[in-house]
C-alpha positions as CSV (number, residue, x, y, z in Angstrom):
1,X,-4.5,16.8,-62.2
2,X,-5.0,19.3,-59.5
3,X,-5.8,22.9,-60.7
4,X,-3.5,25.7,-59.7
5,X,-5.1,29.0,-58.7
6,X,-3.8,32.4,-57.8
7,X,-5.4,34.5,-55.0
8,X,-4.2,38.1,-55.0
9,X,-4.6,39.7,-51.5
10,X,-3.1,43.1,-52.3
11,X,-5.6,45.9,-53.0
12,X,-3.6,47.9,-55.5
13,X,0.0,46.8,-56.0
14,X,0.6,43.7,-58.2
15,X,3.5,41.9,-59.6
16,X,3.7,40.4,-63.1
17,X,4.8,37.1,-61.7
18,X,1.4,36.7,-60.0
19,X,-0.4,36.3,-63.4
20,X,0.0,33.5,-65.9
21,X,-2.3,32.5,-68.7
22,X,-2.0,28.8,-67.8
23,X,-3.2,29.2,-64.2
24,X,-6.7,27.6,-63.9
25,X,-8.2,30.6,-62.2
26,X,-7.2,33.9,-60.6
27,X,-9.1,35.6,-57.8
28,X,-8.5,39.4,-57.4
29,X,-9.6,41.9,-54.8
30,X,-10.2,45.1,-57.0
31,X,-11.1,46.1,-60.5
32,X,-7.6,47.7,-60.8
33,X,-5.9,44.4,-60.1
34,X,-8.3,42.6,-62.4
35,X,-7.4,45.0,-65.2
36,X,-3.7,44.4,-64.6
37,X,-4.3,40.6,-64.7
38,X,-6.1,41.0,-68.1
39,X,-3.2,43.2,-69.4
40,X,-0.9,40.4,-68.4
41,X,-2.8,37.9,-70.6
42,X,-5.2,36.3,-68.1
43,X,-8.5,35.5,-69.9
44,X,-11.7,37.1,-68.5
45,X,-13.3,33.7,-67.9
46,X,-10.4,32.8,-65.6
47,X,-10.8,35.9,-63.4
48,X,-13.1,36.5,-60.4
49,X,-13.4,39.8,-58.7
50,X,-14.0,38.7,-55.1
51,X,-12.6,41.3,-52.7
52,X,-10.7,40.4,-49.6
53,X,-12.2,37.7,-47.3
54,X,-12.2,38.8,-43.6
55,X,-14.1,37.5,-40.6
56,X,-17.1,39.7,-39.8
57,X,-15.9,40.4,-36.2
58,X,-12.7,42.0,-37.5
59,X,-14.6,44.5,-39.7
60,X,-17.3,45.1,-37.1
61,X,-14.5,46.1,-34.7
62,X,-13.1,48.7,-37.2
63,X,-16.6,50.1,-37.8
64,X,-17.3,50.4,-34.1
65,X,-14.0,52.2,-33.5
66,X,-14.5,54.7,-36.4
67,X,-18.2,55.1,-36.3
68,X,-20.2,55.7,-39.5
69,X,-19.6,59.5,-39.4
70,X,-15.9,59.1,-38.7
71,X,-15.0,57.5,-42.0
72,X,-12.7,59.3,-44.3
73,X,-13.6,59.9,-48.0
74,X,-13.1,56.7,-50.0
75,X,-13.4,54.3,-47.0
76,X,-17.0,53.4,-47.9
77,X,-15.9,52.5,-51.4
78,X,-13.1,50.3,-50.0
79,X,-15.5,48.7,-47.5
80,X,-17.4,47.1,-50.4
81,X,-14.2,45.3,-51.4
82,X,-14.3,43.2,-48.2
83,X,-16.3,39.9,-48.3
84,X,-17.5,38.4,-45.0
85,X,-16.4,34.8,-44.2
86,X,-16.6,32.5,-41.3
87,X,-13.8,30.3,-42.5
88,X,-10.8,32.6,-42.0
């Protein structure tokens, strides 16, 4: 039997149909979405808070354009929700 997983790629909005207790595992990008999944009945051991996978060059481009001092309030917090990957 092949396990069925859910990967949520939206930072804040979610839909109840994304979460089901019988799914093998659910990957979520933020603590807020993790909380919604738990409220929908997904067990904690079936949840992983993983952020959003993006290629490093994409994020480096954004940082170069904005510069460290040009970031708006809250962007540093959101930056930690991205996970670098070479497979995307």
